[in-house]
Every structure is written in structure tokens, then in C-alpha cells.
C-alpha positions, 0 to 999 in steps of 0.5 A: 865326285858324283855317282862314283859309289852309286854306279855298279862297281866293275868286277873286271876292267881288263883289256884297256890300253895303258897310257903314260903322260910325259909332262914337265915345264918348258925346257925340262927335256921332254923332247930329248926323252921322247927322242931317246924313246922313239929309237928304242927297240923296246918301244915296239907296239907303242904309240907316241903322241906328240904336238908336232912331228917337227919337234922330235926331228925324226930321221927319214931313215927311221920311218917305214910308212906314214900318213897325215897323222901317223908315222910307223918307225922301223922299230915298230913304234908309232908316232902320232900328232894330236888331231883336233883334240886328245880325246878325238886322237885317242879314239881315232887311233883305237878305231884305226887299229881295229880297222887295220889301218895302222899296226896293232899297239898295246901302249900309248905315251903322250907328250904334254905341252910345257904349260899343261896340267895333268889334272884336266887330262886325267879327268878326260879319262874319267869323264869321257865314256869312250876313253874310259872303256878303251884306255886307262892311265898307267902313270904320269912322268914329270921332268924337272929342270934343276937349273930353273926349278925354284924360279919356275915353281915360284911363278907357275902353279902348273909346275907344282901340279905337274909334280903333285900328280907324278908317279915318276919324277926325272931331275934333268940338267943337274950338271948345269946347276950352280946351287950347292947340294942342288939334288938334295934340295930338289928332292926335299922339295919334291917330297913335300909336294908328292911324297909317294913319287919315285925320283931319279936323276936324268943326268946324263939322260938314261939309255933308250932302253931305260927310257922305254922301260919307264914310259911303257911301265904298265902301272897299277891295273885295277882291272887285274883283280889279283893285283896288289894295290899297296905299291900304288897306294904307297901309304908309308910315304904319306904317313912318313910325310905327315909325321915329319910335318907334325915334328916340324910344326912342333919344332917351329912352334918352339923356335917361334917362342924362342925367337920371341924372347931373343929378337936380336938372333931372329934373322940369324936363326931363321937362316940356319933353321931353313936350308933353302934360300931366303924368299923361297917358301914351297909351302905357299903352293899349298899342296898337301896330302891326307890319309883317311883310315877307318876300322869300320866298313863303310856303306856305299851311301856313307862313302858317296856322302863323304866323297860328294861333301869333300868334292863340293867343299874343295872343288878344284882344290881336290887334286887326286884321290886314291884308296882301298875301301872296305864296303859293308855290302861287299864283305871280304873284297876291297874296292879300289877308288881313284879320281882326279879333282871332282871326278872319280872312276867307277869302283873296281873290286879286287878278289881279295885283300892284299894282307890282314889289314882290312881298314879303309885307306883313302889318300887325298891330295889337295891344294889350298887346304891343310890336313887339319882342315880336311880332317875337321871337314871329314869328321863333320861330314861323318857326323852329319852323314851318321845322323842322316842315315840313322834318321833315314833308317828310322823312317824306313822302319816306322812308316807313317800311318796312311791318313786314309786308314785313320779315317776308317 
């Protein structure tokens, strides 16, 4: 997460266009959702980026004007295909708007392909200076196919990450599922992967108005210095999952000990203690969340050292970071940090803390590392950092004597 805390933090990040990603595995209903949205009056001044025009099957009566890449619909919505790449497409849209070649727009919705992971796309908004200045990520909406959910996540890591990155999850095709209590089971699975996401059932598909409201939600805008970050951070959800995991671990240890002495009941007890089908173990996917909380303010150097160390050790296993940080050099004003994998957005300052709790709170979402392992790593990095910065301060205060001065 290089340079995140060393770069000058922005006081304002206003004016950037919000972007919503619609993702989900093949057959989950993305095209149906996009079709509903394109016909909603509420989608005026919104660009919908699709892979191909043919996929959404637009009626010619809905199109008022067109070019090679952009269709303007009668409701004021713009439909656009990806050009050579997504970055080029978004840059082209922005500059075409500025030049008056296409109508003005204030929101972008991007439909991803079924195998696409949100992580690399989110990274583009952090690593591409042009995108970073023009657009911001508002939310990730993931569709989950209730019929094929478990077979999909068992075989495809992309489907797991799509849920792990999601701000909203829509469960589709629930009416076609033959599994008993399918909705409750899928909700439990989703909560394990992403306790903070908002889950809804899209069966039947929501009305075009509701779809439009979901896809054009502005999300948390760190550029709004008066924004409340608490609904975005959603600490209680992560803390609740951590408590449940601890309780489950203690219960599992107890049961394991019990089964050790009663082998003839082991298989029977295993089936009763776990309400998912045999051979389905979501824990194998390795998605975990960890909340770092610190009472003492962190210096910029301490924060940078910590984030760099975590990023270097976890690599692509660090999926997402979001937090509210008490920076020692800026008393009274919290800094918002957010990132995807090894890239972190420039810190942005809020005008004030949202409440009396001034602790640093950072959420890490990881894959392939447990919460306990990450906790140990953080504590080690903090100890090493403390010694490093203490030695640096001593060296600064006790500058070595000039050798030339000693000889005179």
C-alpha cells in the first residue's frame, strides 16, 4: 500500500462522478437487472456500460440518438459499450461529455462479465491518475444465483470474491431452488464472506424504479467532508461476525473433544451440528475480516509502516481495506482510508469525528489468512515500527559529532 500516507491528504474530493459496478456469475440475472434499469425514468443522466448492445436487447423505439459506442434513450439514460478497455471508455465518456458530444451525465453503471472480479477493476480507480480525479466508486452490486450458488462458489474463486467486495447482494432465482430453507442458508453463507453487505431477494426482480434507485445510490463520498462514515464502515457487523466466530470455535473445540471419546456418534453429530450439506465447506474459501482498533493516535509514519508491512506480507490476499484513522499530526479531524488489494486511495480528511469515539478503526478483508494470523502480524509490525521510530528519533536528537570538528 505504498505512498498512501506519505502523499498529501486531500481536504476535498468533490465533483467526481460516482460509479456502480454490477457483478455476478454467469446466469445470475445481470442482464435482466440492466434491462429493467434502462427503462426506468430514474436512470436519466446515467451512463450504463455494457459489453455488447446485443446483450441488453434494446428496442429501437427507446433509442433517440446513437453513435458507434453510445446510445441515448428516451428516458435520458445513455447506454455505452466498452471500447478497447474500461479506463479508455470512462476517459472517453468524460471528455465527450465535456466537449458536448454526448449529453451530460452524473452517474455511471458498469456491467461486468461473469468471470470478472471486482478487485482489479477497483484497483484501476486507485492506480489510474485520470480515473482517480474524474470518478469514484459508489458501490458494488453482486447478483447471486440461488440455484447454482453452492456449486459455483465451490468451483470458482471469482464468485466468492464478488460477494466479498459487494456493498449490496441480490439473491435471484430463489423460486427455482429445490433446497429447503435456501434463502436462510445463502444468507448465512453471504454473512460469512461479507458481514457488512446488504442482502435482498430479487424474486421477482424488483421494479425498474427500485433497480434504478439501487444502481444510482451515491454511496459514501469521502469528498463530502461532512459525511458520516459509520454506515459505510459498518463496524458492528464485523464485530458481530468476530464474536460469532469465537463462539463457534469454542463450540467446535468442545464438540471435537466430545467426539474423541464417542467415535460411534461422530458422523451423526457432525451432520446435526452443521446445517449445510455434506462436503460444502465455505471456510475453505478463506475470506475473513479483521478490525484493528487503537486508542492512541497514529503518526503518518506509523500508519504507512503498518499498511506497507501488511500489504507486502499478504500480497493479493489482502482484498479490501477501509477505515477511519486518528492521525497524530492532525488532531481533531479523522482521516478516511480505503483501498483494494495492494493499492490505497489518498487519505481524505473529514471536518469532524461522527461521535465521541476517537479511536482508529480499520477493517481488513483478507483471503487465505486468519484473523489470528493477521492480529499477530500487526502486533509484530507495531513492535518493529515502535523500535524503528524510537531509534530514528534518538538519532535525530543526538546527531553524531562531525569528525572534522574532533580533529581541530
